[in-house]
C-alpha positions in Angstrom: -16.5 45.6 -3.9 -16.6 44.1 -7.5 -14.3 41.4 -8.5 -12.6 42.1 -12.0 -13.8 39.6 -14.7 -9.9 39.0 -15.5 -9.4 37.2 -12.0 -12.0 34.6 -12.7 -10.5 34.0 -16.1 -6.9 33.6 -14.4 -8.8 30.7 -12.3 -10.4 29.0 -15.0 -6.6 29.0 -16.3 -5.6 27.6 -13.3 -7.7 25.3 -13.3 -7.2 24.1 -16.8 -3.4 23.5 -15.5 -5.0 21.5 -12.8 -6.5 19.0 -15.3 -3.3 18.8 -17.4 -1.5 18.0 -14.4 -3.6 15.1 -13.6 -4.1 14.1 -17.4 -0.2 13.9 -17.0 -0.6 11.8 -14.3 -3.0 9.6 -15.5 -1.7 8.9 -19.3 1.9 8.7 -18.2 1.7 7.1 -14.6 -1.6 5.4 -14.2 -2.7 3.7 -17.2 0.4 1.7 -16.8 -1.3 -0.2 -14.2 -5.2 0.0 -15.8 -3.2 -1.7 -18.8 -0.6 -4.0 -17.5 0.0 -7.6 -18.4 1.9 -9.7 -16.0 4.3 -12.7 -17.8 3.3 -15.7 -18.5 3.0 -18.4 -15.4 5.3 -21.3 -15.4 8.6 -19.5 -16.6 10.3 -18.9 -13.5 11.4 -21.9 -11.3 9.6 -21.8 -7.8 12.3 -21.1 -4.6 12.1 -21.5 -1.1 10.1 -18.9 0.7 10.1 -17.9 4.1 6.8 -15.8 4.9 7.5 -13.5 8.1 4.6 -12.4 10.6 5.1 -10.1 13.7 2.6 -10.2 16.1 1.8 -8.4 19.5 -1.2 -9.5 21.5 -2.9 -11.0 18.0 -4.3 -14.5 19.4 -7.7 -13.9 17.9 -6.3 -12.8 14.4 -3.4 -15.3 14.0 -6.4 -18.2 15.4 -8.5 -16.6 12.0 -5.9 -15.8 9.6 -2.8 -18.3 10.2 -4.8 -21.2 9.0 -5.2 -19.3 5.4 -1.1 -19.1 5.6 0.0 -22.0 6.4 -1.8 -24.4 3.9 -0.6 -22.9 0.7 -0.3 -24.8 -2.1 3.4 -24.5 -2.8 5.5 -27.8 -4.2 9.0 -26.0 -2.8 10.2 -25.8 0.6 8.3 -22.8 2.8 8.1 -21.7 6.1 6.5 -19.5 8.2 8.3 -17.0 10.6 6.1 -16.2 13.5 7.9 -13.3 15.7 5.8 -12.9 19.2 6.6 -9.7 20.2 5.9 -9.8 24.0 2.3 -10.3 23.8 0.9 -10.5 27.3 -2.5 -12.5 25.7 -2.4 -16.5 24.5 -0.2 -15.9 21.7 2.4 -18.1 22.8 0.8 -21.2 23.8 -1.7 -20.9 20.5 1.7 -20.7 18.5 2.4 -24.2 20.4 -0.7 -25.9 19.3 -0.2 -24.7 15.8 3.4 -26.3 16.0 2.1 -29.0 16.9 0.5 -29.8 13.4 2.4 -27.8 10.8 6.1 -28.2 11.1 7.1 -25.4 8.7 6.6 -22.9 11.8 9.5 -20.9 12.9 9.0 -19.4 16.2 10.7 -16.3 17.3 9.8 -15.5 20.9 10.5 -12.3 22.1 10.6 -11.3 26.0 12.0 -7.7 25.9 11.5 -4.2 24.6 14.5 -3.0 22.0 15.6 0.1 23.2 15.8 3.4 20.8 14.2 1.4 18.4 10.4 2.5 17.3 7.8 0.9 16.2 8.0 -3.0 14.8 11.1 -2.6 13.0 12.8 -4.7 16.0 10.8 -7.6 15.7 10.8 -7.4 12.0 14.0 -7.2 11.5 14.5 -10.7 14.2 12.2 -12.5 11.9 13.7 -12.2 8.4 17.4 -12.7 10.0 15.7 -15.8 11.7 14.4 -17.1 7.8 15.8 -19.5 6.5 15.4 -18.8 2.9 16.5 -16.3 0.5 13.0 -15.0 -0.6 11.3 -13.3 2.5 7.3 -12.4 1.9 5.9 -10.3 4.5 2.7 -9.9 5.9 0.8 -8.9 9.2 -1.4 -11.1 11.5 -4.7 -9.5 11.1 -4.0 -10.4 7.3 -5.2 -13.5 5.0 -4.1 -14.4 1.6 -6.9 -14.5 -1.3 -5.9 -17.9 -2.5 -3.9 -20.7 -1.6 -1.9 -19.6 -4.0 -0.5 -16.6 -2.5 2.9 -17.8 -2.2 3.2 -19.1 -5.6 1.9 -15.9 -7.4 4.1 -13.7 -5.1 7.0 -15.8 -6.0 6.4 -16.0 -9.8 7.3 -12.4 -10.0 10.9 -13.3 -9.0 13.5 -12.8 -12.6 17.2 -12.7 -12.4 17.2 -8.5 -11.6 14.6 -9.0 -9.1 14.8 -8.3 -5.3 11.8 -6.9 -4.4 7.9 -7.7 -5.2 5.2 -5.4 -4.5 1.8 -6.6 -3.9 -1.7 -5.4 -2.9 -3.0 -5.4 0.4 -7.0 -5.3 0.2 -9.6 -5.0 2.8 -12.6 -7.2 3.3 -15.8 -6.2 1.5 -18.4 -5.1 4.1 -21.8 -2.8 3.9 -21.5 0.8 4.8 -20.1 4.0 3.0 -17.0 4.0 5.7 -15.9 0.6 4.0 -16.0 1.9 0.4 -14.1 5.1 1.7 -11.5 2.7 3.1 -11.2 0.7 0.1 -11.1 3.7 -2.1 -8.2 5.1 -0.6 -6.6 2.0 -0.6 -6.9 1.5 -4.1 -5.9 5.3 -4.7 -2.7 4.6 -2.9 -2.1 1.3 -4.6 -2.9 3.0 -8.4 0.0 5.0 -7.6 3.1 3.0 -5.8 1.9 0.4 -8.1 2.3 2.5 -10.9 5.5 4.4 -10.3 7.1 1.2 -9.8 5.9 -0.1 -13.3 7.3 4.0 -14.9 10.5 2.8 -13.0 10.3 4.9 -10.0 8.9 2.8 -7.2 8.5 4.6 -3.9 6.8 2.4 -1.4 5.7 -1.2 -0.8 3.3 -2.0 1.9 3.7 -4.3 4.8 0.8 -6.3 4.3 1.8 -7.7 1.3 5.6 -7.4 0.3 8.4 -9.3 -0.7 12.3 -8.9 -1.1 15.4 -10.7 -0.7 16.8 -11.5 2.5 20.6 -10.3 1.0 18.8 -7.0 0.3 17.7 -6.4 3.8 21.3 -7.4 4.9 23.3 -5.4 2.3 21.3 -2.2 3.3 21.6 -2.9 6.9 17.9 -3.7 7.8 16.4 -0.6 9.1 19.4 0.9 10.9 18.8 4.5 9.1 15.1 4.6 9.9 15.0 3.0 13.3 14.0 6.4 15.2 11.3 6.7 12.9 8.0 4.3 14.3 6.5 3.7 11.2 8.7 2.8 8.1 9.3 -0.7 7.9 7.6 -0.9 4.7 7.3 2.0 2.7 10.9 3.7 3.6 12.3 0.6 3.3 11.3 0.5 0.0 11.7 3.6 -0.4 15.5 3.8 0.0 16.4 0.5 -1.5 13.8 -0.2 -4.7 14.8 0.9 -8.0 13.8 0.5 -11.4 15.4 -2.9 -12.4 15.4 -4.6 -8.8 11.0 -4.3 -8.3 8.1 -5.5 -9.8 4.8 -5.6 -9.3 1.8 -8.7 -9.1 -1.8 -7.9 -9.0 -3.0 -11.2 -9.7 -6.3 -11.3 -7.7 -5.2 -14.5 -6.1 -1.7 -12.5 -5.0 -3.9 -10.4 -2.6 -4.1 -10.2 0.8 -7.3 -9.5 3.0 -7.6 -7.2 6.4 -10.4 -6.4 8.5 -11.0 -2.7 7.6 -11.6 -0.4 10.5 -15.0 0.0 12.1 -15.0 3.9 13.0 -13.7 7.1 11.3 -11.7 7.9 14.2 -10.0 4.6 14.2 -9.3 4.7 10.3 -7.7 8.5 10.7 -5.4 7.3 13.6 -4.3 4.7 11.3 -3.8 7.3 8.3 -2.1 9.8 10.2 0.6 7.0 11.4 1.3 6.1 7.7 1.4 9.5 6.3 4.2 10.7 9.3 6.4 9.0 7.2 6.0 10.6 3.5 8.2 13.9 4.7 11.5 10.9 4.7 10.7 10.0 1.4 13.3 11.1 -1.5 12.8 14.3 -2.7 12.1 13.4 -6.3 9.2 11.5 -5.3 7.8 13.9 -2.4 7.9 16.3 -5.6 5.6 13.8 -8.0 3.4 12.8 -5.1 3.0 16.7 -3.8 2.1 17.8 -7.4 -0.5 15.0 -7.7 -1.9 15.9 -3.8 -1.9 19.7 -5.1 -3.7 19.3 -8.4 -6.2 16.6 -7.0 -7.4 19.1 -3.9 -7.9 22.5 -5.9 -9.4 20.7 -8.7 -13.1 20.9 -7.5 -13.0 24.3 -6.2 -11.7 25.7 -9.1 -14.3 23.6 -11.1 -17.1 25.4 -8.9 -15.4 28.9 -9.3 -15.0 28.3 -13.3 -18.6 27.1 -13.8 -20.4 29.7 -11.8 -18.1 32.9 -12.5 -16.5 31.9 -16.2 -18.6 29.9 -18.3 -19.8 26.5 -17.2 -20.1 24.7 -20.6 -16.2 25.7 -21.2 -15.5 24.7 -17.9 -17.7 21.1 -18.0 -16.2 20.4 -21.3 -12.2 20.6 -19.8 -13.0 18.6 -16.9 -15.1 16.0 -19.1 -11.8 15.0 -20.5 -10.8 14.4 -17.2 -13.4 12.5 -16.3 -13.3 10.2 -19.5 -9.5 9.5 -18.7 -9.9 8.8 -15.5 -13.1 6.5 -15.8 -10.9 4.2 -18.3 -8.1 4.1 -16.5 -10.4 3.2 -13.1 -12.5 1.3 -15.0 -9.3 -1.4 -16.2 -7.6 -0.9 -12.7 -10.4 -1.4 -10.5 -11.1 -4.9 -12.6 -7.4 -5.9 -12.0 -7.7 -5.1 -8.0 -11.1 -6.9 -7.8 -12.0 -3.4 -6.5 -15.1 -3.3 -9.2 -18.0 -2.9 -7.2 -16.7 0.7 -6.7 -16.4 2.0 -10.2 -20.1 3.1 -10.3 -19.2 5.4 -7.2 -15.6 7.0 -8.8 -16.9 10.6 -9.0 -18.2 10.4 -5.6 -15.6 8.9 -4.4 -13.2 11.7 -6.2 -14.7 14.4 -5.0 -14.5 12.8 -1.3 -10.6 12.9 -1.5 -10.9 16.8 -1.4 -12.3 16.6 2.2 -9.7 13.3 2.6 -6.6 15.8 2.2 -8.3 18.3 4.7 -8.6 15.6 7.4 -5.1 14.0 6.6 -3.0 17.1 6.0 -2.0 17.9 9.7 -0.2 14.7 9.4 2.5 15.9 7.4 3.7 17.9 11.1 2.3 15.9 13.4 4.6 13.8 15.3 4.6 10.5 15.0 3.4 7.7 17.5 5.8 5.5 18.8 3.5 2.3 18.8 3.4 -0.1 16.0 -0.2 -2.1 16.6 
């Protein structure tokens, strides 16, 4: 049966609509990060900071990464709140050894599981409530600051109305295509949540590099409204309490944290499935914006292929070329800001790969979340 030419024309116009949607996101949202300029250093006073880390059977990671947090260059008072959550390895003894040298360690030892509270919300809540200082800076045991100025750079973002500061949690650069895929997905997520925050619509943060005031946590009764959800201690909490006035971002390379990336595709997919199971609980407006962008990204290349083959190849490529140029400029500047510039020569391949990535991760929308947090 012959397919009527009108159908290919309709699909071409669908392709043009998808390109229009994509251009809207790049020009209205993502350019904000690409052309973002932070405020001048030294204009704010330094405040005492409590760094909170939750760990369960993380002795190796603590041995490797904790010194980078304990030797931060910070003139004002700071402490490191270490919550050892029912570890069965040598974590407790390792922390005791660190305490002999570093007096600013605030050790919280948990020996019982919290009933009816999933994930790491209970140990994190205990860590925040045990913090001595108002400004809380969160990271994970498998993360290390990118520089000795991490605390200062993150703290510098606090102005009079600021209650939440969103940072960037990068991954170590390793050989291999999987490393590039993991880092690009991390960048692609960051360009969204950081740009949305700059546009006055913050919707999430990442627990590897996130700061907020203790008063915000207490005022909103901690994680009580999301205790039944295994994940969400970072993104769902921020989704509930962040707004245009109380949230700022930090993208300085010295304020990043670095983590070890997963070594296999299956490990990484399990991690991403766990993260994406929380998206269904976002505010309706955020779900619409994120869903529309993902929808347009998913159908972009199938519609491009159909338009090239069955409509008019040079018109289709011309329409796509406009988006390609805008995306290239935004990615060029954003990747330089986030110290991911080695990915830029690959961005077309990585952008096409997102189509297949969405296919792999779509089941996370309806899949039941896992109960563990490690």
